[in-house]
N, C-alpha and C positions, 0 to 999 in steps of 0.2 A: 163267155167261157173261159175257164180257168183248168189248164192243163193238171193234171195230179201229178204229186211229187214223184220223183222217181224212187225215192228211199221208201215209199210205199210198198213198193214191189220188191226193194233189194236188200232191205234191212233183215237180217237175220234174226228170228225170235225162237224163243224155246217155250213150248205149250205141252201139254197133254192132250193126244187125240181124244175127243169122246168116243164112248164104246157104243156107236151106232153105227149101221150100215150107210154107208156115202156112195153118192151118184159123182160122175165127172163127166160133163159135156164138154167136149174138144170143139171149137169153132176153127174151120178150115181155111177161112179168109179173114180171120182177125188181124188187122194191121197194128194192132195195140201191143197184143200178147202172141209171138210167135208159136206156131204148132210146137217147135222144139220146148220152149219154155212151158207151154201148157202141157206136155208129156212129163216133164219133170214135176210140175206141180202135182199133176195126177198120180204119179208115183208116190211122192211123199205123203199123200193123203189116204192111200192104199184103198182105192175105192172097189166095191163089189161088182161094181157096173162101170163101164166106160163107153160112152155114147160119143157120135159125130155129127154135127150138121154143118152143112155147105153155108156157113154165114158170115158175118163179119162180127163185131165185138158185141153187139146187141142183138141177138136172135128173136129177143121179146117181140120186137115190131117187124122184122123181117121174115120171120119163120114161125110165127105163134102156134101154128098148129103141130108142127113138128116136134118144138119144144114141148108143148103140152102132152103130146102123146108119149114123149119119153119120160116126161116127171110121172103122168099118171101110171105108165108101166111099172115104172121103179117103185110108186108107192103101192101098187096093188100086188107087185112081186114079193116085197118085203112084209106085206101085212097078211099074205095068203098063208 
């Protein structure tokens, strides 16, 4: 395993946010990115929906049904 460089998350970049609807999923037990940082990231992204999963950094293996439900609901909501 190789630890990701801290600069990957802390370097300021300038970008134009695509004009599409965004979803942000906060992870309440993420030991890598604290909830306070996730909240700031979500705020900058300006999502139309923010959901929360009680999981660590990778909800795909630990909460796959919950994540799939959130993603499916979001896609259905923006395509209907």
